[in-house]
NUDO-351568 format. One record per residue: residue number from 1; residue in one letter; x, y, z of N, C-alpha, C in turn. Coordinates in pm, whole numbers, plus 50000, padded with zeros to 5 digits. Atoms other than C-alpha are relative to their C-alpha. Layout:
// residues N
ATOM num residu   nc1   nc2   nc3  cac1  cac2  cac3   cc1   cc2   cc3
ATOM NUM      A     X     Y     Z     X     Y     Z     X     Y     Z
...
This chain:
// residues 344
ATOM num residu   nc1   nc2   nc3  cac1  cac2  cac3   cc1   cc2   cc3
ATOM   1      X 50124 50023 49927 51162 52299 49803 50012 49873 50084
ATOM   2      X 49999 50117 49913 51124 52060 50097 49862 49937 50005
ATOM   3      X 50124 50076 49991 50856 51791 50088 50011 49899 50113
ATOM   4      X 49998 50092 49887 50771 51600 50403 49951 49861 49958
ATOM   5      X 50039 50139 50020 50750 51221 50394 49981 49937 50136
ATOM   6      X 50024 50074 49877 50594 51019 50674 50023 49852 49974
ATOM   7      X 49956 50138 50019 50731 50668 50721 49938 49908 50105
ATOM   8      X 50044 50106 49912 50564 50361 50869 50107 49894 50010
ATOM   9      X 49892 50096 49977 50788 50092 51016 49951 49880 50080
ATOM  10      X 50006 50102 49896 50813 49765 51199 50088 50047 50116
ATOM  11      X 49917 49962 49884 50957 49799 51550 50055 49873 50067
ATOM  12      X 49949 50127 49949 51116 49456 51585 50147 50009 50040
ATOM  13      X 49856 49992 49976 51482 49567 51589 50042 50140 50047
ATOM  14      X 49945 49868 49971 51586 49933 51571 49896 50111 50004
ATOM  15      X 50096 49892 50012 51278 50135 51490 49921 50022 50129
ATOM  16      X 50079 49964 49882 51076 50318 51756 49856 50038 49966
ATOM  17      X 50137 49963 50033 50762 50408 51559 49986 50068 49866
ATOM  18      X 50028 49923 50122 50647 50665 51301 50107 50106 49984
ATOM  19      X 49891 49906 50028 50924 50869 51139 49958 50101 49892
ATOM  20      X 50015 49909 50112 50947 51166 50906 50137 50033 49944
ATOM  21      X 49878 49960 50068 51207 51271 50654 49959 50099 49892
ATOM  22      X 50031 49898 50100 51230 51552 50396 50071 49972 49869
ATOM  23      X 49942 50005 50133 51288 51545 50022 50029 50142 49957
ATOM  24      X 49959 49873 50056 51485 51843 49897 50000 49985 49849
ATOM  25      X 50015 50019 50144 51369 51868 49536 50103 50077 49919
ATOM  26      X 49898 49923 50071 51640 52119 49446 50134 49926 49999
ATOM  27      X 49872 50073 49993 51940 51920 49568 49983 49852 49970
ATOM  28      X 50032 50140 50027 51767 51587 49498 50057 49909 50108
ATOM  29      X 49951 50075 49885 51839 51456 49846 49889 49980 50102
ATOM  30      X 50080 50024 49881 51655 51298 50136 50082 50042 50120
ATOM  31      X 49924 49946 49888 51748 51461 50466 49914 50011 50126
ATOM  32      X 50059 49968 49870 51673 51507 50836 49895 49897 50045
ATOM  33      X 50088 50102 49943 51519 51177 50946 49981 50027 50149
ATOM  34      X 50027 49984 49857 51348 51208 51284 49880 49915 50039
ATOM  35      X 50112 50075 49946 51112 51009 51503 49884 50095 50026
ATOM  36      X 50116 49914 49981 50764 51157 51491 49923 49965 50127
ATOM  37      X 50066 50043 49877 50602 50949 51765 50029 49853 50024
ATOM  38      X 49983 50141 49965 50657 50623 51949 49871 49925 49972
ATOM  39      X 50116 50086 50028 50424 50349 51827 50053 49863 49967
ATOM  40      X 49953 50136 50024 50453 49972 51809 49947 49948 49867
ATOM  41      X 50029 50057 50132 50465 49830 51454 49897 50080 49920
ATOM  42      X 50091 49919 50083 50295 50122 51271 50032 49981 49852
ATOM  43      X 49953 50040 50132 50339 49948 50938 49928 50068 49885
ATOM  44      X 50068 49929 50108 50081 50144 50739 49925 50119 50059
ATOM  45      X 50052 49873 49952 49939 50497 50764 49906 50061 49897
ATOM  46      X 50079 49914 50087 49674 50728 50621 49947 50115 50083
ATOM  47      X 50051 49884 49927 49520 51064 50709 49863 50041 49951
ATOM  48      X 50128 49938 50036 49187 51245 50706 50020 50150 49996
ATOM  49      X 49993 49855 50019 49210 51597 50564 50121 50063 50069
ATOM  50      X 49881 49952 49930 49556 51633 50720 49970 50055 50139
ATOM  51      X 50035 49964 49862 49382 51675 51055 50022 49884 50096
ATOM  52      X 49985 50118 49918 49401 51319 51183 50081 49896 49925
ATOM  53      X 49921 50108 50057 49643 51032 51125 49953 49868 50060
ATOM  54      X 50042 50133 49957 49542 50665 51141 50109 49900 49964
ATOM  55      X 49884 50087 50014 49804 50396 51189 49969 49860 50051
ATOM  56      X 49995 50133 49940 49838 50024 51235 50067 50012 50137
ATOM  57      X 49941 49998 49867 49915 49960 51601 50001 49860 50059
ATOM  58      X 49995 50125 49924 50015 49671 51824 50025 50034 50146
ATOM  59      X 49985 49979 49856 49975 49667 52201 50010 49863 50066
ATOM  60      X 49980 50132 49943 50129 49353 52344 49948 49893 49907
ATOM  61      X 50057 50110 50079 49924 49058 52219 49879 50042 49919
ATOM  62      X 50115 49950 50075 49658 49280 52058 50045 50091 49887
ATOM  63      X 49971 49914 50113 49654 49458 51724 49876 50075 49956
ATOM  64      X 50113 49922 50048 49437 49722 51560 50044 50128 49934
ATOM  65      X 49976 49870 50063 49426 50085 51450 50000 50108 50107
ATOM  66      X 49990 49887 49907 49531 50399 51640 49970 50129 49926
ATOM  67      X 50030 49869 50058 49414 50755 51579 50079 50108 50073
ATOM  68      X 49921 49889 49947 49619 51072 51627 49949 50132 49941
ATOM  69      X 50027 49865 50050 49545 51444 51598 50130 50059 49950
ATOM  70      X 49884 49930 50054 49787 51636 51375 49992 50145 50044
ATOM  71      X 50003 49865 49943 49867 51957 51560 50063 50102 49905
ATOM  72      X 49946 49894 50084 49963 52294 51411 50152 49997 49993
ATOM  73      X 49853 50007 50000 50325 52241 51512 50053 49870 49943
ATOM  74      X 49965 50126 50067 50324 51908 51323 50013 49882 50095
ATOM  75      X 49994 50111 49906 50331 51701 51642 49871 49919 49994
ATOM  76      X 50117 50088 49996 50091 51412 51694 49954 49982 50144
ATOM  77      X 50059 50024 49868 49855 51376 51990 49911 49876 49992
ATOM  78      X 50078 50123 50000 49716 51031 52066 49855 50028 50037
ATOM  79      X 50143 49986 49971 49334 51010 52057 49946 49871 50058
ATOM  80      X 50043 50129 49948 49238 50644 52087 50049 49890 49908
ATOM  81      X 49969 50115 50085 49305 50297 51954 49895 49894 50024
ATOM  82      X 50094 50113 49991 49078 50001 51882 50079 49875 49966
ATOM  83      X 49921 50122 50019 49248 49664 51925 49922 49878 50047
ATOM  84      X 50053 50127 49950 49164 49300 51979 50110 49897 49994
ATOM  85      X 49897 50104 49991 49355 48979 52043 50044 49955 49861
ATOM  86      X 49945 50047 50125 49585 48871 51763 50092 50101 49935
ATOM  87      X 49905 49916 50072 49827 49018 51513 49932 50126 49947
ATOM  88      X 50058 49876 50051 49777 49376 51389 49973 49992 49850
ATOM  89      X 50022 49994 50145 49650 49469 51040 50129 50032 49926
ATOM  90      X 49885 49966 50084 49886 49530 50748 49970 50117 49908
ATOM  91      X 50038 49893 50092 49692 49800 50561 49891 50084 50064
ATOM  92      X 50098 49905 49948 49495 50112 50658 49969 50101 49890
ATOM  93      X 50041 49899 50097 49295 50350 50434 49883 50079 50056
ATOM  94      X 50106 49910 49952 49062 50644 50495 49901 50029 49888
ATOM  95      X 50111 49960 50088 48726 50708 50328 49953 50137 50049
ATOM  96      X 50031 49864 49956 48694 51087 50355 49851 50031 49989
ATOM  97      X 50140 49968 50023 48343 51109 50214 49909 49944 50108
ATOM  98      X 50086 50064 49899 48189 50865 50461 50060 50002 50140
ATOM  99      X 49934 49990 49871 48436 50937 50743 50020 49861 50062
ATOM 100      X 49974 50137 49958 48551 50575 50769 50148 49970 49989
ATOM 101      X 49867 50057 50014 48877 50388 50822 49985 49852 49969
ATOM 102      X 49999 50141 50035 48937 50051 50655 50134 49938 50041
ATOM 103      X 49877 50071 49967 49190 49792 50767 49990 49855 49954
ATOM 104      X 49991 50141 50042 49302 49453 50631 50100 49929 50089
ATOM 105      X 49915 50076 49909 49449 49190 50863 50049 49874 49929
ATOM 106      X 49940 50111 50073 49687 48952 50688 49995 49870 50080
ATOM 107      X 49985 50123 49923 49744 48702 50967 49866 49935 50034
ATOM 108      X 50130 50055 49960 49379 48664 51062 49900 49991 49885
ATOM 109      X 50092 50005 50114 49220 48709 50717 49872 50077 50025
ATOM 110      X 50118 49924 49959 48984 48976 50851 50005 50141 49941
ATOM 111      X 50018 49860 50039 48854 49307 50712 49930 50074 50113
ATOM 112      X 50060 49917 49895 48770 49587 50957 49956 50133 49941
ATOM 113      X 50045 49864 50032 48572 49910 50922 49978 50074 50131
ATOM 114      X 50015 49916 49882 48579 50195 51174 49935 50132 49960
ATOM 115      X 50061 49869 50022 48365 50510 51196 50082 50106 50072
ATOM 116      X 49925 49889 49942 48545 50840 51257 49904 50100 50063
ATOM 117      X 50080 49898 49931 48389 51073 51514 50057 50139 49972
ATOM 118      X 49959 49862 50026 48413 51452 51504 50135 50032 50061
ATOM 119      X 49872 49973 49934 48710 51446 51742 50114 49915 49946
ATOM 120      X 49898 50082 50062 48898 51199 51520 50011 49859 50055
ATOM 121      X 49996 50134 49943 48845 50896 51741 49925 49902 49910
ATOM 122      X 50061 50102 50084 48737 50568 51584 49927 49895 50084
ATOM 123      X 50077 50108 49938 48485 50294 51666 49969 49896 49894
ATOM 124      X 50021 50106 50098 48458 49958 51492 49852 49986 49965
ATOM 125      X 50138 50014 50047 48144 49920 51279 49975 49870 49925
ATOM 126      X 50019 50126 50072 48205 49600 51080 50128 49919 50005
ATOM 127      X 49888 50094 49995 48428 49294 51074 49959 49880 49915
ATOM 128      X 50031 50110 50091 48437 49033 50796 50114 49901 50000
ATOM 129      X 49901 50108 49998 48618 48702 50830 49998 49926 49867
ATOM 130      X 49989 50078 50123 48739 48553 50502 50031 49854 50032
ATOM 131      X 49981 50143 49984 48766 48177 50452 50087 49945 49887
ATOM 132      X 49933 50079 50104 48959 47917 50251 50146 50038 49981
ATOM 133      X 49857 49986 50021 49318 47884 50136 50036 49953 49860
ATOM 134      X 49952 50039 50132 49521 47838 49819 50107 49893 50008
ATOM 135      X 49905 50111 50004 49781 47582 49709 50144 50036 50036
ATOM 136      X 49863 49958 49974 50097 47789 49771 50035 49981 50147
ATOM 137      X 49957 50021 49862 50303 47728 50085 49972 50121 50089
ATOM 138      X 50034 49879 49924 50229 48087 50191 49850 50024 50008
ATOM 139      X 50146 49988 49998 49855 48027 50157 49939 49897 50096
ATOM 140      X 50050 50094 49901 49791 47834 50476 49864 50038 50056
ATOM 141      X 50131 49953 49958 49471 48032 50531 49970 50129 49927
ATOM 142      X 50032 49873 50066 49294 48349 50419 50088 50113 50055
ATOM 143      X 49910 49892 49959 49532 48648 50424 49958 50131 49931
ATOM 144      X 50043 49872 50055 49360 48981 50364 50117 50098 50001
ATOM 145      X 49882 49913 50008 49622 49230 50242 49968 50142 49958
ATOM 146      X 50031 49867 50053 49436 49532 50104 49850 50021 50011
ATOM 147      X 50141 49961 49995 49106 49714 50160 49993 50149 49979
ATOM 148      X 49999 49858 50033 49047 50047 49990 49889 50029 49900
ATOM 149      X 50110 49956 50084 48813 50248 49770 50024 49969 49852
ATOM 150      X 50001 50003 50146 48728 50185 49405 49970 50142 49952
ATOM 151      X 50030 49865 50049 48685 50490 49178 49854 50043 50018
ATOM 152      X 50143 49967 49983 48305 50470 49223 49957 49986 50146
ATOM 153      X 50027 49999 49856 48333 50461 49605 49938 49871 50053
ATOM 154      X 50015 50130 49936 48278 50092 49651 50130 49971 50074
ATOM 155      X 49878 50041 49933 48543 49901 49845 50048 49869 49936
ATOM 156      X 49942 50122 50056 48780 49638 49702 50101 49944 50100
ATOM 157      X 49910 50068 49907 48968 49382 49911 50078 49892 49925
ATOM 158      X 49916 50105 50057 49261 49162 49804 50036 49901 50109
ATOM 159      X 49963 50103 49906 49308 48831 49983 50106 49910 49938
ATOM 160      X 49886 50074 50052 49650 48681 49919 49988 49851 50027
ATOM 161      X 50005 50139 49959 49565 48356 50095 49903 49913 49924
ATOM 162      X 50099 50083 50070 49263 48245 49895 49978 50043 49854
ATOM 163      X 50000 49964 50143 49334 48405 49554 49871 50068 49957
ATOM 164      X 50127 49936 50029 49027 48628 49565 50008 50151 50018
ATOM 165      X 50021 49856 49987 48950 48995 49504 49850 50021 50019
ATOM 166      X 50141 49979 49965 48623 49101 49669 49961 50145 49975
ATOM 167      X 50056 49866 50013 48406 49401 49584 49881 50012 50094
ATOM 168      X 50106 49978 49902 48177 49548 49850 49934 50136 49977
ATOM 169      X 50066 49873 49975 47914 49816 49874 50025 50036 50145
ATOM 170      X 49975 49957 49863 47969 50025 50186 49899 50109 50036
ATOM 171      X 50099 49903 49956 47707 50217 50381 50067 50116 50073
ATOM 172      X 49946 49883 49932 47756 50558 50540 50038 49971 50145
ATOM 173      X 49968 50033 49861 47760 50396 50883 50103 49888 50012
ATOM 174      X 49886 50091 49995 48037 50154 50785 49968 49853 49998
ATOM 175      X 50033 50141 50017 47872 49825 50688 50032 49957 49856
ATOM 176      X 49963 50052 50130 48010 49616 50400 49902 49893 49954
ATOM 177      X 50085 50102 50062 47793 49411 50161 50067 49955 49872
ATOM 178      X 49929 50050 50118 47967 49188 49907 49909 50001 49878
ATOM 179      X 50076 49996 50124 47856 49241 49547 50067 49919 49889
ATOM 180      X 49933 50075 50107 48120 49055 49343 50131 49944 50055
ATOM 181      X 49865 50048 49970 48441 48852 49355 50067 49954 49874
ATOM 182      X 49917 50040 50113 48723 48782 49113 50104 49900 50050
ATOM 183      X 49904 50103 49964 48936 48467 49130 50121 50005 49906
ATOM 184      X 49879 50012 50080 49297 48467 49016 50030 49852 49977
ATOM 185      X 49953 50137 50011 49481 48155 48908 50044 49951 50137
ATOM 186      X 49959 50052 49870 49550 47924 49206 50147 50028 50028
ATOM 187      X 49863 49973 49959 49862 48031 49395 50055 50134 49958
ATOM 188      X 49952 49869 50046 49884 48380 49243 50025 50094 50119
ATOM 189      X 49983 49918 49881 49833 48558 49577 49978 50149 49978
ATOM 190      X 50026 49857 50022 49663 48894 49501 50030 50083 50125
ATOM 191      X 49952 49921 49885 49825 49158 49725 49944 50142 50001
ATOM 192      X 50045 49861 50009 49751 49515 49610 49938 50025 49864
ATOM 193      X 50062 49962 50126 49542 49680 49340 50004 50151 49986
ATOM 194      X 49995 49856 50027 49576 50023 49176 49920 50028 49875
ATOM 195      X 50089 49968 50110 49332 50194 48941 50061 50104 49907
ATOM 196      X 49964 49904 50103 49400 50376 48617 49906 50121 50010
ATOM 197      X 50090 49882 49994 49261 50735 48596 49880 49993 49908
ATOM 198      X 50123 50015 50081 49014 50616 48330 49886 49939 50081
ATOM 199      X 50097 50051 49902 48833 50458 48631 49944 49862 49968
ATOM 200      X 50053 50131 50037 48761 50131 48448 50109 49895 49980
ATOM 201      X 49890 50095 50009 49107 49966 48441 50070 49994 50135
ATOM 202      X 49929 50018 49874 49284 49822 48743 50120 49908 49977
ATOM 203      X 49878 50080 50008 49628 49669 48797 50016 49927 50132
ATOM 204      X 49994 50086 49882 49636 49378 49040 50138 49937 50010
ATOM 205      X 49867 50058 49981 49975 49279 49182 49985 49869 50076
ATOM 206      X 50003 50133 49940 49995 48906 49251 50137 49974 50062
ATOM 207      X 49873 50010 49928 50263 48866 49518 50071 49869 49973
ATOM 208      X 49936 50131 50002 50327 48492 49493 50044 49958 49860
ATOM 209      X 49963 50033 50137 50336 48463 49113 50082 50110 49932
ATOM 210      X 49920 49888 50052 50523 48795 49064 49949 50045 49864
ATOM 211      X 50058 49952 50124 50288 48923 48799 49896 50108 50028
ATOM 212      X 50108 49902 49996 50057 49214 48732 49890 49953 49907
ATOM 213      X 50117 50040 50078 49710 49124 48615 49921 50125 49968
ATOM 214      X 50076 49883 50043 49539 49395 48410 49853 49961 49994
ATOM 215      X 50142 50031 49986 49167 49407 48482 49913 50111 49944
ATOM 216      X 50107 49906 50028 48862 49573 48338 49904 50001 50118
ATOM 217      X 50091 49985 49887 48633 49707 48612 49865 50052 49950
ATOM 218      X 50136 49961 50039 48255 49723 48551 49933 50069 50118
ATOM 219      X 50056 49923 49888 48116 50000 48770 49855 49961 50030
ATOM 220      X 50140 50034 49979 47759 49882 48720 49984 49883 50096
ATOM 221      X 50013 50122 49921 47823 49549 48891 50112 49980 50102
ATOM 222      X 49886 50019 49911 48157 49587 49069 50087 49881 49966
ATOM 223      X 49927 50121 50040 48303 49293 48874 50128 50035 49924
ATOM 224      X 49873 49986 50071 48656 49252 48736 50013 49889 49897
ATOM 225      X 49971 50097 50105 48763 49076 48415 50145 50017 49956
ATOM 226      X 49859 49993 50035 49124 48991 48333 50020 50014 49850
ATOM 227      X 49969 49984 50142 49270 49109 48001 50148 49978 49969
ATOM 228      X 49858 50023 50023 49647 49064 48050 50066 49959 50130
ATOM 229      X 49914 50032 49887 49906 48912 48280 50144 50017 49954
ATOM 230      X 49863 49974 50039 50268 49027 48276 50091 49986 50121
ATOM 231      X 49907 50028 49890 50565 48919 48489 50075 50127 50043
ATOM 232      X 49924 49886 49948 50755 49162 48713 50147 49966 50023
ATOM 233      X 49860 50041 49989 51082 48964 48720 50041 49929 49872
ATOM 234      X 49955 50070 50121 51297 48829 48438 49995 49849 50017
ATOM 235      X 50008 50147 49997 51273 48461 48347 50127 49939 50057
ATOM 236      X 49872 50052 49950 51638 48421 48448 50007 50001 50152
ATOM 237      X 49998 49996 49853 51555 48498 48812 49919 49882 50053
ATOM 238      X 50068 50122 49954 51474 48160 48967 50000 49988 50153
ATOM 239      X 49999 50002 49854 51533 48244 49333 49874 50066 50054
ATOM 240      X 50118 49945 49935 51283 48381 49585 49966 50140 49948
ATOM 241      X 50049 49865 50023 51071 48681 49492 49855 50008 50044
ATOM 242      X 50141 49973 49971 50748 48832 49617 49970 50144 49963
ATOM 243      X 50041 49866 50038 50565 49130 49474 49960 50081 50122
ATOM 244      X 50031 49915 49886 50504 49428 49699 49905 50113 49959
ATOM 245      X 50085 49884 50025 50377 49776 49604 49981 50024 49851
ATOM 246      X 50028 49964 50139 50220 49905 49282 49939 50139 49997
ATOM 247      X 50049 49863 50015 50154 50263 49167 49976 50031 49852
ATOM 248      X 50032 49954 50135 50000 50426 48860 50021 50151 49996
ATOM 249      X 49981 49856 50011 50111 50770 48743 49865 50069 49978
ATOM 250      X 50127 49927 50006 49841 51037 48757 49950 50020 49857
ATOM 251      X 50042 49986 50139 49843 51074 48378 49962 49867 49937
ATOM 252      X 50040 50131 50049 49782 50700 48341 50092 49940 49897
ATOM 253      X 49910 50046 50106 50082 50652 48112 50101 49897 50047
ATOM 254      X 49896 50089 49949 50305 50447 48343 49951 49928 50126
ATOM 255      X 50025 50079 49880 50280 50171 48607 50135 49957 50056
ATOM 256      X 49876 50038 49931 50551 50094 48865 49968 49896 50106
ATOM 257      X 50019 50104 49899 50594 49793 49095 50134 49962 50060
ATOM 258      X 49875 50038 49933 50850 49668 49347 50003 49850 50027
ATOM 259      X 49976 50143 49981 50997 49320 49383 50092 49976 50119
ATOM 260      X 49918 50039 49885 51126 49175 49712 50064 49865 49970
ATOM 261      X 49926 50120 50040 51394 48914 49652 50085 50036 49880
ATOM 262      X 49929 49944 50115 51485 49039 49308 50049 50140 50033
ATOM 263      X 49961 49868 49949 51508 49375 49490 50011 50104 49888
ATOM 264      X 50003 49910 50114 51405 49585 49196 49869 50078 49995
ATOM 265      X 50121 49928 50035 51155 49842 49079 49986 49991 49849
ATOM 266      X 50023 50019 50142 50999 49777 48741 49899 50103 49951
ATOM 267      X 50085 49899 50061 50834 50027 48508 49938 49944 49872
ATOM 268      X 50071 50040 50121 50577 49974 48233 49938 50123 49935
ATOM 269      X 50082 49902 50071 50425 50192 47966 49860 49943 49985
ATOM 270      X 50140 50039 50008 50046 50185 47941 49948 50031 49860
ATOM 271      X 50057 49981 50132 49875 50137 47605 49883 50098 50006
ATOM 272      X 50112 49907 50005 49646 50427 47514 49873 49932 49952
ATOM 273      X 50115 50067 50059 49419 50183 47333 49923 49915 50100
ATOM 274      X 50071 50093 49910 49343 49919 47598 50060 49995 50140
ATOM 275      X 49937 49987 49868 49563 50014 47900 50080 49876 50042
ATOM 276      X 49911 50111 49970 49767 49694 47877 50143 50052 50016
ATOM 277      X 49867 49957 49960 50133 49703 47984 50110 49945 49909
ATOM 278      X 49879 50040 50071 50468 49690 47804 50119 50038 50086
ATOM 279      X 49883 49976 49916 50799 49660 47989 50078 50123 49952
ATOM 280      X 49923 49880 50031 50993 49987 48006 50140 49995 50060
ATOM 281      X 49872 49987 49931 51272 49965 48266 49997 49917 50128
ATOM 282      X 49988 50068 49871 51395 49760 48562 50133 50039 50063
ATOM 283      X 49883 49952 49931 51638 49895 48821 50012 49937 50138
ATOM 284      X 49978 50041 49862 51795 49774 49143 49954 50110 50094
ATOM 285      X 50041 49902 49900 51650 49942 49451 50113 50033 50095
ATOM 286      X 49882 49972 49916 51998 49942 49610 49970 49973 50148
ATOM 287      X 50035 50039 49864 51859 49770 49918 49934 49865 49998
ATOM 288      X 50058 50133 49986 51689 49459 50046 49855 50008 50045
ATOM 289      X 50141 50017 49966 51314 49386 50050 49923 50133 49989
ATOM 290      X 50072 49875 50020 51147 49695 49897 49850 49984 50023
ATOM 291      X 50138 50024 49959 50817 49672 50087 49903 50101 49938
ATOM 292      X 50089 49896 50051 50675 50003 49963 50084 50103 49924
ATOM 293      X 49939 49883 50064 50752 50303 49742 49887 50095 49966
ATOM 294      X 50103 49904 50037 50571 50619 49642 50059 50112 49917
ATOM 295      X 49964 49884 50081 50579 50913 49402 49962 50126 50076
ATOM 296      X 50037 49875 49938 50586 51271 49524 49886 50067 49923
ATOM 297      X 50120 49939 50056 50302 51512 49441 50015 50034 49853
ATOM 298      X 49977 49965 50140 50456 51632 49115 50048 49881 49918
ATOM 299      X 49957 50126 50063 50567 51274 49036 50134 50014 49929
ATOM 300      X 49865 49981 50053 50922 51391 48969 50104 49919 50078
ATOM 301      X 49911 50084 49920 51071 51162 49236 49925 49877 50048
ATOM 302      X 50052 50123 49942 51020 50808 49366 50089 49964 50119
ATOM 303      X 49927 50041 49880 51119 50703 49719 49962 49856 50032
ATOM 304      X 50019 50143 49975 51162 50330 49792 50039 49967 50143
ATOM 305      X 49974 50042 49862 51144 50176 50142 50050 49856 50000
ATOM 306      X 49939 50132 49996 51381 49881 50187 50001 49948 50144
ATOM 307      X 50026 50044 49862 51266 49693 50496 50121 49934 50066
ATOM 308      X 49896 50079 49935 51551 49451 50563 50135 50070 50010
ATOM 309      X 49872 49929 49999 51841 49685 50483 49989 50137 50066
ATOM 310      X 50017 49876 49922 51695 49981 50680 50041 50124 49922
ATOM 311      X 49960 49882 50077 51736 50230 50399 49892 50042 49901
ATOM 312      X 50081 49943 50107 51551 50456 50159 50086 50022 49877
ATOM 313      X 49932 49971 50126 51644 50491 49793 49920 50104 49925
ATOM 314      X 50066 49891 50072 51567 50804 49591 50033 49993 49852
ATOM 315      X 49987 49991 50145 51507 50807 49216 49934 50130 49953
ATOM 316      X 50071 49895 50072 51430 51108 49000 49921 49935 49888
ATOM 317      X 50087 50058 50102 51156 51053 48744 49974 50101 49890
ATOM 318      X 50032 49918 50117 51120 51193 48394 49851 49983 49972
ATOM 319      X 50145 50012 50015 50749 51270 48364 49956 49976 49856
ATOM 320      X 50034 50024 50141 50760 51246 47983 50029 49856 49961
ATOM 321      X 49960 50136 50038 50950 50919 47936 49960 49895 50102
ATOM 322      X 50031 50093 49892 50858 50764 48272 50121 49934 50061
ATOM 323      X 49879 50067 49955 51220 50659 48324 50048 50054 50134
ATOM 324      X 49946 49966 49869 51381 50657 48668 50152 50006 49993
ATOM 325      X 49855 49986 49991 51736 50766 48753 50038 50002 50147
ATOM 326      X 49957 50005 49862 51912 50679 49078 50066 50131 50041
ATOM 327      X 49942 49878 49947 51992 50986 49287 50070 49979 50134
ATOM 328      X 49947 50013 49865 52060 50865 49639 49961 49863 50055
ATOM 329      X 50028 50128 49937 52085 50542 49834 50062 50001 50140
ATOM 330      X 49942 50015 49866 52182 50420 50180 49956 50110 50096
ATOM 331      X 50056 49902 49907 51960 50677 50353 49935 49921 50113
ATOM 332      X 50046 50081 49887 51903 50527 50697 49854 50029 50035
ATOM 333      X 50138 49994 49953 51542 50455 50790 49969 49860 50054
ATOM 334      X 50007 50134 49941 51496 50164 51034 49869 49927 49971
ATOM 335      X 50113 50092 50021 51264 49877 50931 49885 50066 49925
ATOM 336      X 50099 49916 50067 51083 50109 50692 49916 49918 49902
ATOM 337      X 50090 50080 50082 50776 49964 50518 49886 50079 49937
ATOM 338      X 50108 49919 50056 50544 50255 50425 50052 50140 49973
ATOM 339      X 49957 49867 50041 50607 50582 50238 49877 50083 49964
ATOM 340      X 50114 49911 50026 50348 50863 50249 50049 50142 49986
ATOM 341      X 49968 49861 50022 50408 51203 50093 49887 50091 50047
ATOM 342      X 50096 49892 49977 50237 51525 50197 49901 49973 50113
ATOM 343      X 50075 50007 49876 50105 51415 50535 50051 50113 50088
ATOM 344      X 49964 49876 49932 50104 51742 50727 50089 49975 50122
């Protein structure tokens, strides 16, 4: 069986835009990389009902979000883009129920919301500027890195620059109202958050401290409470590292995270009692700077995107034990930073 993977990239060196590649689940190989469409720095992607694709975009000195129609022949047709002066966002997510697109801008510390029209085009409806900074050298200002849905259809934002996780109510017309905030330890740098299928546990990846913070989520108030912190690199690793992506298996039994610098993917088992984490496995990603990774629909494979070494790495995954096994490495994919399965 062939499964399509859509890849987001930087376009600073070799890449030309949005790519696609196929996973052959029978031969356990990635194959047939091709350019899907030219786009400048489409570093993150999401879709609406496999009819429209939304991507980070950069146009000269302006950054924002671009919208594309997904045609029957799998080609993309440009619809529109909304940009403004400054660096582009680093994260894009779609709210299907309310027909919204969310974006987080790292360099400017700004959250954006866009309304999706019937034709797939977008129009900005809200913009929130975060403030303040943390003590780490990479916290010279607010750096919003994530904006996506909670299980109860609120919105959660991670700001790496000021050590804060924000919870917002969101209206149908795309207006955010803050209802809660969670502060990490100074210098932790919250980057991404992933929810357990029990809907009340979340796993926050702190990029700068290389740790996962296990949180209880109170749906009534939108507040988070920390219950555990666990490192993603061994104590013997004293050189540079920054956390990147985090994923939770659909059955809630395993959590995976990637380390840039240590260049590894780490696996944890999840306690049935309180959803805390215990180390399971740590493997080299066979590349440099694993910015993102993802599991396929059946969660039998994991594909890792290594930004600096321009390659993808393929692991098979045992769905019972959660263990990963290297299958393929050195699969060329230029400046790859985002992995999305099953985008039409």
